[in-house]
C-alpha positions in Angstrom: 0.1 -0.1 -0.2 1.0 3.5 -0.6 -0.5 6.6 1.4 -1.2 9.8 -0.1 0.2 12.4 2.1 -2.4 14.5 3.8 -3.8 17.0 1.4 -2.4 15.4 -1.7 -5.1 14.4 -4.5 -2.6 12.2 -6.2 1.2 11.0 -6.5 3.2 10.6 -9.8 3.6 7.1 -10.9 7.3 7.2 -11.0 7.3 8.5 -7.4 5.5 5.1 -6.4 8.2 3.0 -7.9 11.0 5.0 -6.4 9.3 5.4 -2.7 8.4 2.2 -2.6 11.9 0.9 -3.5 11.2 -1.2 -6.7 13.7 0.7 -8.4 17.0 2.4 -7.5 16.0 5.9 -8.5 13.6 8.3 -10.2 15.9 7.7 -13.4 15.1 3.7 -13.5 11.4 4.2 -12.5 11.1 6.4 -15.5 12.6 4.1 -17.9 10.5 1.1 -16.6 7.8 2.8 -17.2 8.7 3.8 -20.7 9.4 0.5 -21.6 6.0 -0.7 -20.9 6.9 -3.0 -17.9 4.2 -1.1 -15.3 0.5 -1.4 -15.2 -1.7 0.6 -13.6 -5.1 -0.8 -12.8 -4.5 -3.6 -15.4 -3.4 -1.8 -17.9 0.1 -0.9 -19.4 0.6 3.0 -19.1 3.9 4.7 -20.3 3.1 8.2 -18.8 5.9 8.6 -16.3 4.0 11.2 -14.5 0.7 9.6 -14.7 -1.4 11.0 -11.9 -2.2 7.8 -9.2 -5.0 8.4 -7.1 -6.9 6.2 -4.2 -7.5 2.9 -5.4 -5.4 2.5 -8.2 -3.2 -0.7 -8.3 0.3 -0.3 -9.7 1.8 -3.8 -10.8 5.4 -4.0 -11.6 8.0 -6.9 -11.1 5.5 -9.2 -9.4 4.6 -6.6 -6.8 1.4 -4.9 -6.6 0.7 -1.4 -4.9 -2.7 -0.3 -4.1 -3.0 4.0 -3.3 -4.8 4.6 -0.2 -5.8 7.9 1.7 -3.7 8.7 4.8 -5.6 7.5 7.8 
């Protein structure tokens, strides 16, 4: 799970991969996204700065991350 920060409505796709530690940095995150290795809600999405919102499910390299609201 990836909680949005209080007051945020979205998080950019590449930041989710980077913050979750699925890649070594932002550059690698952007590369795997543009290569079509990442799905959002089951569909390949090549937009590095795609705005991910609550309930979006991101999949990469066998890992799934769901965007959740901050409690």
